[in-house]
C-alpha positions in Angstrom: 0.0 0.0 0.0 1.2 3.5 -0.7 0.1 7.0 -1.0 1.2 8.7 -4.2 1.6 12.1 -2.6 4.8 11.1 -0.7 6.9 12.5 -3.5 5.0 15.8 -3.3 5.4 15.9 0.5 9.2 15.4 0.3 9.5 18.4 -2.0 10.1 21.8 -0.5 8.0 23.6 -3.1 4.9 21.9 -4.5 4.2 22.6 -8.2 0.9 24.3 -8.8 0.5 22.4 -12.1 -1.9 19.4 -12.1 0.3 17.9 -14.9 3.5 18.2 -12.9 1.9 16.9 -9.7 0.3 13.9 -11.5 3.5 13.1 -13.4 5.5 13.2 -10.1 3.0 10.9 -8.3 2.8 8.3 -11.0 6.6 8.4 -11.7 7.3 7.8 -8.0 4.6 5.1 -7.9 6.2 3.2 -10.7 9.7 3.6 -9.2 8.4 2.3 -5.8 6.7 -0.7 -7.5 9.9 -1.6 -9.4 12.0 -1.4 -6.2 9.5 -3.9 -4.7 9.8 -6.3 -7.7 6.4 -5.3 -9.0 4.9 -3.4 -12.0 1.8 -1.4 -12.6 0.1 -4.7 -13.5 0.4 -5.7 -9.9 -1.8 -2.7 -8.8 -5.2 -4.1 -7.7 -6.8 -0.9 -6.4 -6.4 2.8 -7.0 -8.2 5.6 -5.1 -7.7 9.0 -6.6 -8.6 12.4 -5.2 -8.6 15.5 -7.3 -9.3 19.0 -6.0 -10.9 20.2 -9.2 -13.3 18.4 -11.6 -11.8 20.1 -14.6 -8.5 18.3 -14.0 -10.1 14.8 -14.6 -9.3 14.6 -18.4 -5.6 15.6 -18.0 -5.1 13.5 -14.9 -6.7 10.5 -16.6 -4.5 10.8 -19.7 -1.4 10.8 -17.6 -2.6 8.0 -15.4 -3.3 5.8 -18.5 0.2 6.5 -19.8 1.7 5.1 -16.6 -0.7 2.2 -16.3 0.3 0.8 -19.7 -3.0 -1.1 -20.1 -3.3 -2.3 -16.5 -6.9 -2.1 -15.3 -7.0 -2.1 -11.5 -10.2 -1.4 -9.6 -10.5 2.4 -9.5 -12.3 5.1 -7.7 -11.9 8.8 -8.5 -13.3 11.4 -6.2 -13.4 15.2 -6.5 -12.7 16.7 -3.1 -12.7 20.5 -3.2 -11.1 20.7 0.3 -8.5 18.1 -0.4 -5.7 19.9 1.3 -5.1 23.4 2.5 -1.8 23.4 0.6 -1.4 23.7 -3.1 -1.8 19.9 -3.6 -4.2 19.2 -6.4 -4.1 15.4 -6.5 -3.6 12.5 -4.1 -3.5 8.8 -5.0 -3.7 5.8 -2.8 -2.5 2.5 -4.3 -2.8 -1.1 -3.3 -0.5 -3.6 -5.1 -0.2 -7.3 -4.6 2.1 -10.0 -5.8 1.2 -13.7 -6.0 3.2 -15.3 -3.2 3.9 -18.3 -5.5 5.9 -16.0 -7.8 8.4 -15.5 -4.9 8.7 -19.2 -4.1 12.0 -20.9 -5.1 11.7 -23.0 -8.2 11.8 -26.8 -7.6 
């Protein structure tokens, strides 16, 4: 499980661009998955929070670019009071790997 806003929180200055925030979140998500021996195809659930409804088309296009055809269960919510800061997007991700894939080959 991970929250996609961790990369934004570690930055001293948060971009005010939905495109840059979304790219940052999904890039850090893919990196974290790869470090764990997983890919976007191991994502089973994504919950996405956007501050503004008009950001849905751009957010969705960037998300699809990173998901590369993966189709996890997905919920997208528009939350006008998402955060008092300049954060425009937050993503929660659950990924799972079949334990048999980690078993030694016999």
